TORKOL-4160 file (C-alpha; in steps of 0.2 Angstrom, whole numbers, padded with zeros to 4 digits, m for minus):
357
<pt num="1" X="m0077" Y="0583" Z="m0428"/>
<pt num="2" X="m0077" Y="0591" Z="m0445"/>
<pt num="3" X="m0080" Y="0582" Z="m0459"/>
<pt num="4" X="m0086" Y="0595" Z="m0471"/>
<pt num="5" X="m0068" Y="0601" Z="m0474"/>
<pt num="6" X="m0066" Y="0586" Z="m0488"/>
<pt num="7" X="m0081" Y="0594" Z="m0498"/>
<pt num="8" X="m0068" Y="0610" Z="m0503"/>
<pt num="9" X="m0056" Y="0596" Z="m0508"/>
<pt num="10" X="m0066" Y="0589" Z="m0526"/>
<pt num="11" X="m0062" Y="0590" Z="m0542"/>
<pt num="12" X="m0074" Y="0602" Z="m0554"/>
<pt num="13" X="m0082" Y="0589" Z="m0562"/>
<pt num="14" X="m0085" Y="0578" Z="m0545"/>
<pt num="15" X="m0089" Y="0594" Z="m0538"/>
<pt num="16" X="m0100" Y="0596" Z="m0553"/>
<pt num="17" X="m0108" Y="0577" Z="m0552"/>
<pt num="18" X="m0113" Y="0581" Z="m0534"/>
<pt num="19" X="m0122" Y="0598" Z="m0539"/>
<pt num="20" X="m0132" Y="0587" Z="m0553"/>
<pt num="21" X="m0136" Y="0575" Z="m0537"/>
<pt num="22" X="m0144" Y="0588" Z="m0529"/>
<pt num="23" X="m0154" Y="0598" Z="m0543"/>
<pt num="24" X="m0163" Y="0580" Z="m0545"/>
<pt num="25" X="m0163" Y="0576" Z="m0526"/>
<pt num="26" X="m0183" Y="0573" Z="m0525"/>
<pt num="27" X="m0183" Y="0564" Z="m0542"/>
<pt num="28" X="m0167" Y="0552" Z="m0534"/>
<pt num="29" X="m0177" Y="0550" Z="m0518"/>
<pt num="30" X="m0194" Y="0544" Z="m0527"/>
<pt num="31" X="m0185" Y="0533" Z="m0540"/>
<pt num="32" X="m0176" Y="0524" Z="m0525"/>
<pt num="33" X="m0192" Y="0523" Z="m0515"/>
<pt num="34" X="m0199" Y="0514" Z="m0532"/>
<pt num="35" X="m0186" Y="0503" Z="m0532"/>
<pt num="36" X="m0186" Y="0498" Z="m0514"/>
<pt num="37" X="m0206" Y="0496" Z="m0514"/>
<pt num="38" X="m0209" Y="0488" Z="m0530"/>
<pt num="39" X="m0197" Y="0475" Z="m0522"/>
<pt num="40" X="m0185" Y="0479" Z="m0537"/>
<pt num="41" X="m0168" Y="0482" Z="m0525"/>
<pt num="42" X="m0171" Y="0465" Z="m0515"/>
<pt num="43" X="m0174" Y="0454" Z="m0530"/>
<pt num="44" X="m0157" Y="0462" Z="m0537"/>
<pt num="45" X="m0150" Y="0459" Z="m0519"/>
<pt num="46" X="m0155" Y="0442" Z="m0521"/>
<pt num="47" X="m0146" Y="0440" Z="m0537"/>
<pt num="48" X="m0129" Y="0440" Z="m0529"/>
<pt num="49" X="m0112" Y="0446" Z="m0538"/>
<pt num="50" X="m0121" Y="0440" Z="m0554"/>
<pt num="51" X="m0134" Y="0451" Z="m0554"/>
<pt num="52" X="m0152" Y="0449" Z="m0563"/>
<pt num="53" X="m0157" Y="0454" Z="m0581"/>
<pt num="54" X="m0170" Y="0466" Z="m0585"/>
<pt num="55" X="m0181" Y="0452" Z="m0592"/>
<pt num="56" X="m0181" Y="0442" Z="m0577"/>
<pt num="57" X="m0185" Y="0458" Z="m0566"/>
<pt num="58" X="m0201" Y="0460" Z="m0576"/>
<pt num="59" X="m0204" Y="0441" Z="m0575"/>
<pt num="60" X="m0205" Y="0442" Z="m0555"/>
<pt num="61" X="m0213" Y="0459" Z="m0553"/>
<pt num="62" X="m0230" Y="0466" Z="m0559"/>
<pt num="63" X="m0222" Y="0481" Z="m0566"/>
<pt num="64" X="m0221" Y="0483" Z="m0585"/>
<pt num="65" X="m0203" Y="0483" Z="m0593"/>
<pt num="66" X="m0204" Y="0502" Z="m0596"/>
<pt num="67" X="m0207" Y="0504" Z="m0579"/>
<pt num="68" X="m0194" Y="0492" Z="m0574"/>
<pt num="69" X="m0181" Y="0498" Z="m0585"/>
<pt num="70" X="m0183" Y="0517" Z="m0581"/>
<pt num="71" X="m0180" Y="0513" Z="m0561"/>
<pt num="72" X="m0166" Y="0503" Z="m0562"/>
<pt num="73" X="m0156" Y="0516" Z="m0576"/>
<pt num="74" X="m0160" Y="0528" Z="m0565"/>
<pt num="75" X="m0153" Y="0517" Z="m0550"/>
<pt num="76" X="m0137" Y="0516" Z="m0560"/>
<pt num="77" X="m0134" Y="0536" Z="m0560"/>
<pt num="78" X="m0141" Y="0535" Z="m0544"/>
<pt num="79" X="m0127" Y="0521" Z="m0536"/>
<pt num="80" X="m0139" Y="0510" Z="m0528"/>
<pt num="81" X="m0137" Y="0498" Z="m0544"/>
<pt num="82" X="m0122" Y="0492" Z="m0555"/>
<pt num="83" X="m0122" Y="0481" Z="m0569"/>
<pt num="84" X="m0112" Y="0467" Z="m0573"/>
<pt num="85" X="m0113" Y="0463" Z="m0591"/>
<pt num="86" X="m0131" Y="0464" Z="m0597"/>
<pt num="87" X="m0136" Y="0464" Z="m0576"/>
<pt num="88" X="m0141" Y="0474" Z="m0563"/>
<pt num="89" X="m0131" Y="0470" Z="m0546"/>
<pt num="90" X="m0133" Y="0480" Z="m0529"/>
<pt num="91" X="m0120" Y="0493" Z="m0525"/>
<pt num="92" X="m0114" Y="0494" Z="m0506"/>
<pt num="93" X="m0126" Y="0511" Z="m0506"/>
<pt num="94" X="m0141" Y="0499" Z="m0511"/>
<pt num="95" X="m0136" Y="0487" Z="m0497"/>
<pt num="96" X="m0139" Y="0501" Z="m0486"/>
<pt num="97" X="m0154" Y="0506" Z="m0494"/>
<pt num="98" X="m0163" Y="0489" Z="m0489"/>
<pt num="99" X="m0153" Y="0484" Z="m0474"/>
<pt num="100" X="m0147" Y="0498" Z="m0464"/>
<pt num="101" X="m0158" Y="0502" Z="m0451"/>
<pt num="102" X="m0152" Y="0522" Z="m0449"/>
<pt num="103" X="m0157" Y="0523" Z="m0468"/>
<pt num="104" X="m0173" Y="0513" Z="m0466"/>
<pt num="105" X="m0178" Y="0528" Z="m0452"/>
<pt num="106" X="m0174" Y="0538" Z="m0461"/>
<pt num="107" X="m0182" Y="0536" Z="m0476"/>
<pt num="108" X="m0198" Y="0534" Z="m0469"/>
<pt num="109" X="m0199" Y="0548" Z="m0460"/>
<pt num="110" X="m0193" Y="0559" Z="m0474"/>
<pt num="111" X="m0207" Y="0553" Z="m0484"/>
<pt num="112" X="m0222" Y="0551" Z="m0473"/>
<pt num="113" X="m0219" Y="0567" Z="m0461"/>
<pt num="114" X="m0207" Y="0578" Z="m0473"/>
<pt num="115" X="m0207" Y="0577" Z="m0489"/>
<pt num="116" X="m0222" Y="0585" Z="m0497"/>
<pt num="117" X="m0221" Y="0598" Z="m0482"/>
<pt num="118" X="m0204" Y="0602" Z="m0487"/>
<pt num="119" X="m0210" Y="0614" Z="m0500"/>
<pt num="120" X="m0215" Y="0626" Z="m0488"/>
<pt num="121" X="m0198" Y="0629" Z="m0480"/>
<pt num="122" X="m0195" Y="0643" Z="m0486"/>
<pt num="123" X="m0211" Y="0651" Z="m0480"/>
<pt num="124" X="m0205" Y="0645" Z="m0464"/>
<pt num="125" X="m0190" Y="0651" Z="m0462"/>
<pt num="126" X="m0197" Y="0671" Z="m0467"/>
<pt num="127" X="m0211" Y="0666" Z="m0457"/>
<pt num="128" X="m0204" Y="0661" Z="m0441"/>
<pt num="129" X="m0219" Y="0645" Z="m0443"/>
<pt num="130" X="m0220" Y="0628" Z="m0448"/>
<pt num="131" X="m0229" Y="0632" Z="m0464"/>
<pt num="132" X="m0226" Y="0613" Z="m0470"/>
<pt num="133" X="m0235" Y="0607" Z="m0455"/>
<pt num="134" X="m0253" Y="0609" Z="m0465"/>
<pt num="135" X="m0249" Y="0594" Z="m0474"/>
<pt num="136" X="m0251" Y="0583" Z="m0461"/>
<pt num="137" X="m0265" Y="0594" Z="m0451"/>
<pt num="138" X="m0271" Y="0611" Z="m0444"/>
<pt num="139" X="m0260" Y="0611" Z="m0428"/>
<pt num="140" X="m0250" Y="0624" Z="m0423"/>
<pt num="141" X="m0235" Y="0612" Z="m0419"/>
<pt num="142" X="m0233" Y="0593" Z="m0423"/>
<pt num="143" X="m0232" Y="0587" Z="m0405"/>
<pt num="144" X="m0251" Y="0593" Z="m0405"/>
<pt num="145" X="m0257" Y="0579" Z="m0420"/>
<pt num="146" X="m0245" Y="0565" Z="m0415"/>
<pt num="147" X="m0258" Y="0555" Z="m0408"/>
<pt num="148" X="m0271" Y="0562" Z="m0423"/>
<pt num="149" X="m0259" Y="0556" Z="m0437"/>
<pt num="150" X="m0264" Y="0542" Z="m0447"/>
<pt num="151" X="m0255" Y="0525" Z="m0443"/>
<pt num="152" X="m0243" Y="0523" Z="m0456"/>
<pt num="153" X="m0238" Y="0541" Z="m0451"/>
<pt num="154" X="m0239" Y="0539" Z="m0434"/>
<pt num="155" X="m0229" Y="0523" Z="m0436"/>
<pt num="156" X="m0213" Y="0530" Z="m0446"/>
<pt num="157" X="m0212" Y="0547" Z="m0432"/>
<pt num="158" X="m0209" Y="0534" Z="m0418"/>
<pt num="159" X="m0199" Y="0523" Z="m0425"/>
<pt num="160" X="m0189" Y="0537" Z="m0429"/>
<pt num="161" X="m0191" Y="0545" Z="m0414"/>
<pt num="162" X="m0186" Y="0528" Z="m0404"/>
<pt num="163" X="m0172" Y="0524" Z="m0414"/>
<pt num="164" X="m0163" Y="0537" Z="m0409"/>
<pt num="165" X="m0167" Y="0536" Z="m0391"/>
<pt num="166" X="m0171" Y="0519" Z="m0387"/>
<pt num="167" X="m0152" Y="0513" Z="m0391"/>
<pt num="168" X="m0144" Y="0524" Z="m0379"/>
<pt num="169" X="m0156" Y="0522" Z="m0364"/>
<pt num="170" X="m0149" Y="0503" Z="m0357"/>
<pt num="171" X="m0133" Y="0514" Z="m0355"/>
<pt num="172" X="m0141" Y="0530" Z="m0347"/>
<pt num="173" X="m0150" Y="0520" Z="m0334"/>
<pt num="174" X="m0133" Y="0517" Z="m0323"/>
<pt num="175" X="m0128" Y="0534" Z="m0325"/>
<pt num="176" X="m0143" Y="0541" Z="m0316"/>
<pt num="177" X="m0146" Y="0530" Z="m0306"/>
<pt num="178" X="m0130" Y="0527" Z="m0296"/>
<pt num="179" X="m0139" Y="0543" Z="m0289"/>
<pt num="180" X="m0150" Y="0535" Z="m0279"/>
<pt num="181" X="m0166" Y="0546" Z="m0287"/>
<pt num="182" X="m0182" Y="0543" Z="m0278"/>
<pt num="183" X="m0194" Y="0555" Z="m0288"/>
<pt num="184" X="m0192" Y="0562" Z="m0307"/>
<pt num="185" X="m0201" Y="0570" Z="m0320"/>
<pt num="186" X="m0201" Y="0563" Z="m0337"/>
<pt num="187" X="m0201" Y="0578" Z="m0346"/>
<pt num="188" X="m0209" Y="0573" Z="m0366"/>
<pt num="189" X="m0213" Y="0557" Z="m0360"/>
<pt num="190" X="m0221" Y="0552" Z="m0376"/>
<pt num="191" X="m0228" Y="0534" Z="m0374"/>
<pt num="192" X="m0220" Y="0531" Z="m0357"/>
<pt num="193" X="m0206" Y="0521" Z="m0364"/>
<pt num="194" X="m0192" Y="0530" Z="m0352"/>
<pt num="195" X="m0201" Y="0531" Z="m0338"/>
<pt num="196" X="m0208" Y="0511" Z="m0339"/>
<pt num="197" X="m0188" Y="0505" Z="m0340"/>
<pt num="198" X="m0184" Y="0516" Z="m0325"/>
<pt num="199" X="m0196" Y="0509" Z="m0313"/>
<pt num="200" X="m0193" Y="0492" Z="m0320"/>
<pt num="201" X="m0173" Y="0496" Z="m0315"/>
<pt num="202" X="m0176" Y="0506" Z="m0298"/>
<pt num="203" X="m0190" Y="0497" Z="m0287"/>
<pt num="204" X="m0190" Y="0513" Z="m0279"/>
<pt num="205" X="m0191" Y="0528" Z="m0290"/>
<pt num="206" X="m0208" Y="0537" Z="m0294"/>
<pt num="207" X="m0209" Y="0542" Z="m0311"/>
<pt num="208" X="m0221" Y="0559" Z="m0317"/>
<pt num="209" X="m0225" Y="0560" Z="m0335"/>
<pt num="210" X="m0227" Y="0579" Z="m0340"/>
<pt num="211" X="m0233" Y="0579" Z="m0359"/>
<pt num="212" X="m0246" Y="0586" Z="m0368"/>
<pt num="213" X="m0264" Y="0578" Z="m0364"/>
<pt num="214" X="m0264" Y="0567" Z="m0380"/>
<pt num="215" X="m0246" Y="0558" Z="m0378"/>
<pt num="216" X="m0250" Y="0557" Z="m0357"/>
<pt num="217" X="m0267" Y="0547" Z="m0364"/>
<pt num="218" X="m0255" Y="0534" Z="m0375"/>
<pt num="219" X="m0243" Y="0534" Z="m0361"/>
<pt num="220" X="m0256" Y="0528" Z="m0349"/>
<pt num="221" X="m0262" Y="0514" Z="m0358"/>
<pt num="222" X="m0244" Y="0508" Z="m0359"/>
<pt num="223" X="m0243" Y="0510" Z="m0339"/>
<pt num="224" X="m0258" Y="0502" Z="m0335"/>
<pt num="225" X="m0255" Y="0485" Z="m0346"/>
<pt num="226" X="m0238" Y="0484" Z="m0336"/>
<pt num="227" X="m0246" Y="0487" Z="m0320"/>
<pt num="228" X="m0235" Y="0502" Z="m0314"/>
<pt num="229" X="m0251" Y="0515" Z="m0311"/>
<pt num="230" X="m0245" Y="0515" Z="m0294"/>
<pt num="231" X="m0229" Y="0522" Z="m0297"/>
<pt num="232" X="m0229" Y="0531" Z="m0313"/>
<pt num="233" X="m0242" Y="0546" Z="m0315"/>
<pt num="234" X="m0246" Y="0558" Z="m0328"/>
<pt num="235" X="m0247" Y="0577" Z="m0324"/>
<pt num="236" X="m0254" Y="0584" Z="m0342"/>
<pt num="237" X="m0245" Y="0600" Z="m0347"/>
<pt num="238" X="m0240" Y="0613" Z="m0361"/>
<pt num="239" X="m0223" Y="0618" Z="m0359"/>
<pt num="240" X="m0225" Y="0631" Z="m0371"/>
<pt num="241" X="m0233" Y="0638" Z="m0358"/>
<pt num="242" X="m0219" Y="0648" Z="m0349"/>
<pt num="243" X="m0233" Y="0653" Z="m0335"/>
<pt num="244" X="m0237" Y="0635" Z="m0331"/>
<pt num="245" X="m0223" Y="0627" Z="m0317"/>
<pt num="246" X="m0218" Y="0611" Z="m0316"/>
<pt num="247" X="m0224" Y="0599" Z="m0302"/>
<pt num="248" X="m0211" Y="0601" Z="m0287"/>
<pt num="249" X="m0206" Y="0589" Z="m0274"/>
<pt num="250" X="m0194" Y="0577" Z="m0286"/>
<pt num="251" X="m0175" Y="0576" Z="m0285"/>
<pt num="252" X="m0172" Y="0571" Z="m0305"/>
<pt num="253" X="m0180" Y="0579" Z="m0319"/>
<pt num="254" X="m0176" Y="0567" Z="m0338"/>
<pt num="255" X="m0177" Y="0575" Z="m0355"/>
<pt num="256" X="m0174" Y="0564" Z="m0369"/>
<pt num="257" X="m0172" Y="0573" Z="m0387"/>
<pt num="258" X="m0185" Y="0584" Z="m0379"/>
<pt num="259" X="m0177" Y="0600" Z="m0378"/>
<pt num="260" X="m0171" Y="0601" Z="m0397"/>
<pt num="261" X="m0190" Y="0604" Z="m0399"/>
<pt num="262" X="m0190" Y="0623" Z="m0394"/>
<pt num="263" X="m0183" Y="0638" Z="m0399"/>
<pt num="264" X="m0166" Y="0645" Z="m0386"/>
<pt num="265" X="m0177" Y="0655" Z="m0378"/>
<pt num="266" X="m0190" Y="0641" Z="m0374"/>
<pt num="267" X="m0177" Y="0630" Z="m0368"/>
<pt num="268" X="m0169" Y="0642" Z="m0355"/>
<pt num="269" X="m0188" Y="0645" Z="m0350"/>
<pt num="270" X="m0190" Y="0627" Z="m0348"/>
<pt num="271" X="m0173" Y="0626" Z="m0340"/>
<pt num="272" X="m0177" Y="0638" Z="m0325"/>
<pt num="273" X="m0195" Y="0628" Z="m0322"/>
<pt num="274" X="m0186" Y="0611" Z="m0319"/>
<pt num="275" X="m0173" Y="0618" Z="m0310"/>
<pt num="276" X="m0187" Y="0627" Z="m0297"/>
<pt num="277" X="m0195" Y="0610" Z="m0297"/>
<pt num="278" X="m0178" Y="0600" Z="m0290"/>
<pt num="279" X="m0172" Y="0601" Z="m0272"/>
<pt num="280" X="m0155" Y="0608" Z="m0268"/>
<pt num="281" X="m0148" Y="0594" Z="m0271"/>
<pt num="282" X="m0158" Y="0587" Z="m0287"/>
<pt num="283" X="m0152" Y="0586" Z="m0306"/>
<pt num="284" X="m0157" Y="0589" Z="m0323"/>
<pt num="285" X="m0153" Y="0575" Z="m0335"/>
<pt num="286" X="m0152" Y="0582" Z="m0355"/>
<pt num="287" X="m0151" Y="0568" Z="m0366"/>
<pt num="288" X="m0149" Y="0575" Z="m0386"/>
<pt num="289" X="m0141" Y="0573" Z="m0400"/>
<pt num="290" X="m0128" Y="0586" Z="m0405"/>
<pt num="291" X="m0120" Y="0585" Z="m0424"/>
<pt num="292" X="m0104" Y="0591" Z="m0419"/>
<pt num="293" X="m0102" Y="0580" Z="m0406"/>
<pt num="294" X="m0104" Y="0564" Z="m0419"/>
<pt num="295" X="m0091" Y="0551" Z="m0421"/>
<pt num="296" X="m0097" Y="0547" Z="m0441"/>
<pt num="297" X="m0101" Y="0559" Z="m0455"/>
<pt num="298" X="m0117" Y="0552" Z="m0459"/>
<pt num="299" X="m0123" Y="0553" Z="m0442"/>
<pt num="300" X="m0118" Y="0571" Z="m0442"/>
<pt num="301" X="m0126" Y="0575" Z="m0459"/>
<pt num="302" X="m0143" Y="0567" Z="m0452"/>
<pt num="303" X="m0144" Y="0578" Z="m0438"/>
<pt num="304" X="m0142" Y="0592" Z="m0449"/>
<pt num="305" X="m0155" Y="0588" Z="m0461"/>
<pt num="306" X="m0166" Y="0584" Z="m0446"/>
<pt num="307" X="m0166" Y="0600" Z="m0442"/>
<pt num="308" X="m0175" Y="0606" Z="m0457"/>
<pt num="309" X="m0190" Y="0597" Z="m0450"/>
<pt num="310" X="m0190" Y="0605" Z="m0436"/>
<pt num="311" X="m0191" Y="0621" Z="m0446"/>
<pt num="312" X="m0204" Y="0617" Z="m0457"/>
<pt num="313" X="m0214" Y="0603" Z="m0450"/>
<pt num="314" X="m0212" Y="0602" Z="m0433"/>
<pt num="315" X="m0214" Y="0619" Z="m0424"/>
<pt num="316" X="m0203" Y="0632" Z="m0433"/>
<pt num="317" X="m0190" Y="0638" Z="m0421"/>
<pt num="318" X="m0179" Y="0622" Z="m0416"/>
<pt num="319" X="m0166" Y="0613" Z="m0420"/>
<pt num="320" X="m0154" Y="0599" Z="m0419"/>
<pt num="321" X="m0141" Y="0610" Z="m0409"/>
<pt num="322" X="m0122" Y="0612" Z="m0408"/>
<pt num="323" X="m0117" Y="0605" Z="m0389"/>
<pt num="324" X="m0112" Y="0624" Z="m0387"/>
<pt num="325" X="m0128" Y="0632" Z="m0389"/>
<pt num="326" X="m0138" Y="0620" Z="m0378"/>
<pt num="327" X="m0124" Y="0623" Z="m0364"/>
<pt num="328" X="m0124" Y="0642" Z="m0366"/>
<pt num="329" X="m0144" Y="0638" Z="m0361"/>
<pt num="330" X="m0141" Y="0626" Z="m0346"/>
<pt num="331" X="m0130" Y="0642" Z="m0340"/>
<pt num="332" X="m0144" Y="0655" Z="m0345"/>
<pt num="333" X="m0155" Y="0644" Z="m0334"/>
<pt num="334" X="m0143" Y="0645" Z="m0317"/>
<pt num="335" X="m0135" Y="0629" Z="m0319"/>
<pt num="336" X="m0121" Y="0621" Z="m0324"/>
<pt num="337" X="m0114" Y="0602" Z="m0333"/>
<pt num="338" X="m0109" Y="0593" Z="m0319"/>
<pt num="339" X="m0107" Y="0576" Z="m0330"/>
<pt num="340" X="m0105" Y="0578" Z="m0349"/>
<pt num="341" X="m0106" Y="0559" Z="m0356"/>
<pt num="342" X="m0103" Y="0556" Z="m0377"/>
<pt num="343" X="m0105" Y="0542" Z="m0387"/>
<pt num="344" X="m0121" Y="0534" Z="m0379"/>
<pt num="345" X="m0133" Y="0523" Z="m0391"/>
<pt num="346" X="m0128" Y="0530" Z="m0407"/>
<pt num="347" X="m0128" Y="0547" Z="m0406"/>
<pt num="348" X="m0131" Y="0551" Z="m0388"/>
<pt num="349" X="m0123" Y="0564" Z="m0378"/>
<pt num="350" X="m0130" Y="0565" Z="m0358"/>
<pt num="351" X="m0129" Y="0581" Z="m0349"/>
<pt num="352" X="m0131" Y="0581" Z="m0329"/>
<pt num="353" X="m0135" Y="0597" Z="m0324"/>
<pt num="354" X="m0137" Y="0607" Z="m0306"/>
<pt num="355" X="m0140" Y="0622" Z="m0300"/>
<pt num="356" X="m0126" Y="0634" Z="m0297"/>
<pt num="357" X="m0123" Y="0639" Z="m0279"/>
């Protein structure tokens, strides 16, 4: 779906306005964050259609008249507030800043994980490395440091990650377990959430989480707390090492928002090892967010911007892929897509892949 063709139809004066939003992008972001975090937008929202005066905002909040004035006037230009006489009222854009979950998780993720590191985007592209990651810590990839991030940053990362995956899980489980899988690998299992959903959904399945040692340690805590240590196991492994084979003897492999963390060459290597792990009748499930498969422009745009997080912060060489690029990798690994299901959760597509005969 080509949402973006509409941008070619803007009048010159409209295009110039859009260009200024880009030029002042970092300023806009921080101004809106201040309007939100000081409680100004919430106060404006509570005032309803009549709006609220500058003086009333100052009286109710711990902020100077000058500070409130410059933020609210900036908010007018940004489009999160509008005037009703001398008062300020919330716009629809301001409503989404305050109350839309998609906007909230994107906003906090951008601030806590991406903002400082994005200054190194150019260098990241030039060097093929996540040069902005040093703003978070001294790791080769962000995944090595997830368990070491400060609580507020870790919270923003996982809320972002889970928002884009959790909504799809209830719809995915019937699609997987209609095939009666008994033993599956959950590659990139993070906190163990999906494996725990699986063992709750199907009383016969056994899950093995394959992830970095730090991630497995976090997952094991959750597994032990829920009493599933007899059916959910761990296999700490760095999937970037092409020489590390996956455990065999399984009839299914699950990867949710995992392959987008790797380059196409690395994806092919992972898929080949996954194919080696499953038996002849086994299947590999790939749940991903392809920007070309989105119903709404906001979702496609969010995914395109998230690609730059991978470039500058996460690992330097991956992205939120176009579906045709992933399908190309599937074929290169000796597999084919047997089932292709769009529209799962918020933004997801599920590929069920099998070995080529």
